[in-house]
C-alpha positions as CSV (number, residue, x, y, z in Angstrom):
1,X,193.3,88.6,155.7
2,X,195.7,87.2,158.5
3,X,199.2,88.5,159.4
4,X,201.9,86.2,158.9
5,X,205.4,86.5,160.1
6,X,208.4,85.3,162.0
7,X,207.9,84.1,165.7
8,X,211.2,82.3,166.4
9,X,214.6,82.8,165.6
10,X,217.4,80.3,165.9
11,X,221.3,79.7,164.2
12,X,224.0,77.3,164.6
13,X,227.8,78.0,163.3
14,X,230.2,75.1,163.6
15,X,233.3,75.3,165.9
16,X,236.2,74.9,163.4
17,X,236.7,78.7,162.5
18,X,238.9,78.7,159.0
19,X,241.0,82.1,158.9
20,X,242.4,83.4,155.4
21,X,245.8,82.7,156.4
22,X,245.3,78.7,155.7
23,X,244.4,79.6,152.6
24,X,247.8,81.8,152.1
25,X,249.7,79.0,153.0
26,X,247.9,76.4,151.3
27,X,246.9,78.1,148.2
28,X,249.2,81.2,148.0
29,X,246.7,83.6,147.9
30,X,247.6,86.6,150.8
31,X,245.0,87.2,153.4
32,X,244.7,90.8,152.9
33,X,244.0,90.3,149.6
34,X,241.1,88.0,149.9
35,X,239.7,90.3,153.0
36,X,239.9,93.4,150.9
37,X,238.2,91.8,147.7
38,X,235.7,90.3,149.5
39,X,235.3,91.5,152.9
40,X,235.7,87.9,154.5
41,X,238.8,87.6,157.2
42,X,237.1,84.0,158.3
43,X,234.8,81.2,157.8
44,X,233.1,77.8,159.7
45,X,233.9,74.4,158.5
46,X,231.6,71.5,159.5
47,X,233.9,68.6,161.1
48,X,233.9,65.6,159.2
49,X,230.3,64.3,161.7
50,X,228.5,67.5,160.8
51,X,226.2,67.7,157.3
52,X,223.2,69.7,156.6
53,X,220.9,67.9,158.6
54,X,223.3,68.0,161.7
55,X,223.9,72.0,161.4
56,X,219.5,72.6,161.0
57,X,219.1,70.4,163.9
58,X,221.6,72.3,166.1
59,X,219.9,75.7,164.7
60,X,216.9,74.8,165.8
61,X,218.0,73.3,169.5
62,X,218.9,76.7,169.7
63,X,215.9,78.4,169.4
64,X,214.1,75.9,171.5
65,X,216.9,76.4,174.0
66,X,215.5,80.0,174.4
67,X,211.6,79.2,173.5
68,X,211.0,75.9,174.3
69,X,206.7,76.0,172.7
70,X,208.9,77.4,169.6
71,X,207.6,74.6,167.8
72,X,204.2,74.5,168.5
73,X,201.5,73.9,166.2
74,X,204.4,73.6,163.5
75,X,202.9,71.1,160.9
76,X,205.6,72.1,157.7
77,X,209.2,72.1,157.8
78,X,211.0,73.7,154.6
79,X,214.6,73.3,154.4
80,X,216.8,75.7,151.7
81,X,220.0,74.3,151.0
82,X,222.2,73.2,148.0
83,X,223.9,70.5,149.7
84,X,221.5,68.5,151.3
85,X,222.5,65.1,153.1
86,X,220.9,62.9,150.5
87,X,218.4,64.0,146.8
88,X,216.1,61.6,149.3
89,X,214.8,61.6,151.9
90,X,214.7,65.2,151.8
91,X,217.2,66.6,154.5
92,X,213.9,68.7,155.3
93,X,212.8,65.4,156.5
94,X,215.7,64.5,158.2
95,X,215.8,67.4,160.8
96,X,211.9,67.1,161.3
97,X,212.4,63.7,163.0
98,X,215.0,64.8,165.2
99,X,213.2,67.7,166.8
100,X,209.6,66.2,167.3
101,X,208.5,67.2,164.2
102,X,208.1,63.6,162.6
103,X,205.5,63.1,160.2
104,X,204.8,66.5,159.6
105,X,204.9,68.0,155.7
106,X,208.8,68.6,154.7
107,X,210.6,69.4,151.3
108,X,214.0,70.7,150.7
109,X,214.0,74.0,148.2
110,X,216.7,74.4,146.0
111,X,217.1,77.8,145.0
112,X,221.1,78.2,146.3
113,X,221.6,81.8,148.1
114,X,218.1,83.2,147.8
115,X,216.6,80.2,149.4
116,X,215.9,81.1,152.7
117,X,213.5,84.2,151.1
118,X,212.2,81.9,148.8
119,X,211.3,79.6,151.8
120,X,209.4,82.7,154.0
121,X,207.4,83.2,150.8
122,X,206.2,79.8,150.4
123,X,205.5,79.1,154.3
124,X,203.5,82.4,153.7
125,X,201.4,81.5,151.1
126,X,200.5,77.8,152.3
127,X,199.4,79.5,156.3
128,X,197.3,82.0,153.7
129,X,196.0,78.9,151.7
130,X,195.2,76.8,154.7
131,X,197.9,74.5,153.5
132,X,199.8,74.9,157.0
133,X,199.2,76.6,160.7
134,X,203.1,77.1,161.3
135,X,206.2,76.6,159.4
136,X,209.3,75.7,160.2
137,X,212.1,77.1,157.3
138,X,215.7,76.4,157.8
139,X,218.4,77.6,155.2
140,X,222.0,75.7,155.7
141,X,224.9,74.5,153.9
142,X,228.0,72.6,154.4
143,X,229.6,73.9,151.2
144,X,232.9,73.0,152.5
145,X,232.3,69.3,151.7
146,X,230.9,70.2,148.1
147,X,234.0,72.6,146.9
148,X,237.2,71.9,146.0
149,X,239.1,72.9,148.6
150,X,242.1,73.6,145.9
151,X,240.1,76.2,143.6
152,X,241.2,79.0,144.2
153,X,238.1,81.2,142.7
154,X,236.0,79.4,145.3
155,X,237.0,77.7,148.4
156,X,238.2,81.1,149.9
157,X,234.7,82.7,149.6
158,X,232.2,80.0,151.4
159,X,231.6,78.5,154.7
160,X,229.4,76.7,156.8
161,X,226.2,77.4,158.8
162,X,222.7,77.2,159.3
163,X,219.5,79.4,160.7
164,X,215.8,78.8,161.4
165,X,212.7,80.4,161.5
166,X,209.4,79.6,162.6
167,X,206.7,81.6,160.6
168,X,203.0,81.7,161.9
169,X,200.6,84.6,162.8
170,X,201.5,87.5,164.4
171,X,199.7,90.7,165.7
172,X,198.4,93.1,162.8
173,X,200.4,95.5,161.6
174,X,203.2,93.6,161.8
175,X,205.1,90.4,160.0
176,X,206.1,89.6,156.4
177,X,204.4,92.2,154.0
178,X,205.5,91.4,150.1
179,X,208.1,89.4,147.8
180,X,209.8,89.7,144.8
181,X,210.7,86.4,143.5
182,X,212.9,85.5,140.2
183,X,215.5,83.2,138.2
184,X,216.8,83.1,134.4
185,X,218.7,79.4,133.9
186,X,220.2,81.7,131.0
187,X,223.0,82.5,133.5
188,X,223.4,79.0,135.3
189,X,226.7,78.4,133.2
190,X,228.3,81.3,135.8
191,X,227.7,79.5,139.2
192,X,226.4,76.1,139.2
193,X,227.4,72.8,141.0
194,X,226.3,69.8,138.8
195,X,224.4,66.8,139.7
196,X,223.5,63.9,137.2
197,X,223.6,66.0,134.2
198,X,226.8,66.8,132.3
199,X,225.1,69.9,129.9
200,X,222.3,73.0,130.7
201,X,219.4,72.6,128.4
202,X,221.2,74.5,125.6
203,X,224.3,72.0,125.4
204,X,226.5,73.8,127.4
205,X,228.7,72.0,128.9
206,X,228.6,71.1,132.6
207,X,232.1,70.5,134.7
208,X,232.1,67.8,137.7
209,X,233.2,70.9,139.8
210,X,231.6,73.5,141.6
211,X,232.0,76.2,139.0
212,X,231.6,80.3,139.7
213,X,232.5,82.9,137.0
214,X,233.2,85.8,139.3
215,X,232.9,88.6,136.7
216,X,229.8,87.5,135.4
217,X,228.1,86.9,139.0
218,X,229.2,90.2,140.4
219,X,227.7,92.1,137.6
220,X,224.4,90.2,137.8
221,X,224.5,90.2,141.5
222,X,224.7,94.2,142.2
223,X,222.0,94.6,139.1
224,X,219.7,92.4,140.6
225,X,219.7,93.1,144.2
226,X,219.0,96.4,143.4
227,X,216.3,96.1,141.0
228,X,214.7,93.4,143.3
229,X,214.7,95.6,146.2
230,X,213.7,98.7,144.4
231,X,210.4,96.3,143.0
232,X,209.6,95.0,146.1
233,X,209.6,98.6,147.8
234,X,207.3,99.8,145.6
235,X,205.0,97.0,145.5
236,X,205.0,97.6,149.6
237,X,204.5,101.2,149.0
238,X,207.8,102.3,150.9
239,X,210.4,104.6,150.0
240,X,214.0,103.7,150.5
241,X,214.0,106.2,153.9
242,X,211.5,104.3,155.7
243,X,214.0,100.9,155.6
244,X,215.2,100.8,159.0
245,X,217.8,97.5,158.0
246,X,218.5,96.1,155.0
247,X,219.5,92.3,155.0
248,X,221.2,91.5,152.4
249,X,222.8,88.0,151.2
250,X,226.3,87.8,152.5
251,X,228.1,87.2,149.6
252,X,231.1,89.6,148.4
253,X,231.1,93.1,150.4
254,X,231.8,94.7,147.3
255,X,229.1,93.7,146.3
256,X,226.8,94.4,149.5
257,X,227.9,98.3,148.9
258,X,227.2,98.6,145.6
259,X,223.9,97.3,145.7
260,X,222.8,99.0,148.7
261,X,224.2,102.7,146.9
262,X,222.5,101.1,143.8
263,X,219.2,101.5,145.7
264,X,219.8,104.4,148.0
265,X,220.1,102.6,151.5
266,X,223.6,103.5,153.6
267,X,225.8,100.8,154.9
268,X,224.9,101.9,158.5
269,X,221.7,100.4,158.0
270,X,222.9,97.3,156.0
271,X,223.6,94.2,158.4
272,X,227.0,92.7,157.5
273,X,228.6,89.5,159.2
274,X,230.3,88.0,156.2
275,X,233.4,88.9,157.6
276,X,233.6,86.0,160.2
277,X,230.9,83.5,158.6
278,X,231.6,83.8,154.7
279,X,228.8,82.9,152.0
280,X,227.0,80.5,153.9
281,X,224.8,80.7,150.6
282,X,221.2,79.8,152.1
283,X,222.3,80.2,156.0
284,X,223.4,83.7,155.1
285,X,220.4,86.1,155.5
286,X,219.3,83.8,158.4
287,X,222.2,84.2,160.7
288,X,222.8,88.2,159.7
289,X,219.1,88.2,160.6
290,X,219.6,86.4,163.9
291,X,222.8,88.4,164.8
292,X,221.3,91.8,164.7
293,X,218.2,90.4,166.3
294,X,220.4,89.0,169.2
295,X,222.4,92.1,169.7
296,X,219.6,94.6,169.6
297,X,220.2,96.3,166.2
298,X,216.8,95.2,165.4
299,X,213.7,96.3,167.4
300,X,210.1,95.7,167.4
301,X,208.1,97.9,164.7
302,X,211.1,98.3,162.7
303,X,211.4,97.7,158.9
304,X,213.2,95.5,157.3
305,X,214.0,94.7,153.9
306,X,215.7,91.7,152.6
307,X,217.4,90.9,149.6
308,X,219.7,87.9,148.2
309,X,220.7,86.4,144.8
310,X,221.9,83.1,144.4
311,X,223.3,80.2,141.6
312,X,220.7,79.1,139.1
313,X,220.9,82.2,138.6
314,X,217.7,83.4,141.2
315,X,217.0,86.3,143.4
316,X,214.5,87.1,146.1
317,X,213.4,90.2,148.3
318,X,211.3,90.8,150.7
319,X,209.7,93.3,152.8
320,X,208.4,92.9,156.8
321,X,207.8,94.7,159.9
322,X,209.5,93.4,162.7
323,X,207.9,91.8,165.6
324,X,210.1,91.1,168.8
325,X,207.0,89.2,170.9
326,X,208.2,85.8,171.7
327,X,212.1,85.1,173.5
328,X,213.9,84.2,170.5
329,X,213.2,87.2,169.0
330,X,214.0,89.6,172.1
331,X,217.5,90.7,173.0
332,X,216.9,91.1,176.6
333,X,216.2,87.4,176.6
334,X,218.9,86.0,175.0
335,X,222.0,87.9,176.2
336,X,224.3,85.6,174.6
337,X,226.8,86.7,172.1
338,X,227.8,84.7,168.8
339,X,231.3,83.9,168.9
340,X,233.3,86.2,166.9
């Protein structure tokens, strides 16, 4: 069977930096309290002319600036997002048309924060099934445009950003190994963004505003991150000790600490960047992965564990052996630092 893995990476974060102090002056929430409760110091907000497709295009352009051949043979685009530009055309198609991939298959994937890992799974399956040669997988959001910026429960947590990865054939011994995917709509009322319906199938009313029950989401996240991580390690025949880097969804530092402790991986082996980007939903894992590769933490041959949870409620985990055989996957060929 072919070995399928990541062959290129790119990322983009909007230029506008929003510090906690902005919420302190506007909503009366102390900046230090936000950081102590969430681990977030700042986040990025898209400009009035930037949308989810814009961020995706710029992430791809970042990738191409370091590897002009990265999109060669890509014949499918998957964009994981819960803030698409439109119901249709898909945001994936809008990106494809601007990066030289007009005419290839393209679709959006909606599992909120777990979407990028879902996308990696879909890409691997399409390639192994003969439906694609290489797949461009994006994860990105412009949540600042969707949220009520006066909602004290959600406005302080989320930011905008996008990352992308090309998935294709890699050398033997490398690549994506196993996946665990799940969803439970019974938890939907705890975290959702409504659209056309005004109630869930069981009759529970939906609010017009994006809604989160922080306490319920915290309990769910700690449990499902730990469980799915343990499950995918067992499925892959791996132990906690064999994981070189845990790359989790960047939702809340307390959730990450509790989940990491649950399956026995120390924080020293956990990639964290939510302090500078906040929760970018489907964008968090590709942004964190890109950063850790770019600064040299993630090296060729290392064992990675990716875990995420999202609205829906959904979850996803995967294992992969890292291959650093192309320019965007080698820090020596991409020395620029991500802005702090």
